[in-house]
Phi, psi and omega in degrees: 000318180298322178298318179294321178296320178296316179298317179297317179297319178296316179295320178298316179298317179297317178297318178296316178298315180295324178297318177298318180296316180296320179296317178296318179296322178297318178297317180295319178297317178300314179298315180295321177298319178298317180294318178298317179299316179297317179296322178294320177297314179301315181295321177297318178294320179295319178297317181294322182282327186261003180083352175076017179290131180229129176277124183254133172043245185263012177293142177272142177298158186299340182281000177272000000 
């Protein structure tokens, strides 16, 4: 019986630790999603303001 109580206590502790980890990961994911959204907005604004010209590979810029 004592062995089962020890195992149960260990499992409860493991579940609590995992719950804390999942909560931290959820917060981090939320923060990262917010940052990605902000970066996408900035890039959209930059494209709209700059005409969206992109130099590709070996293309020469227009001033050559």
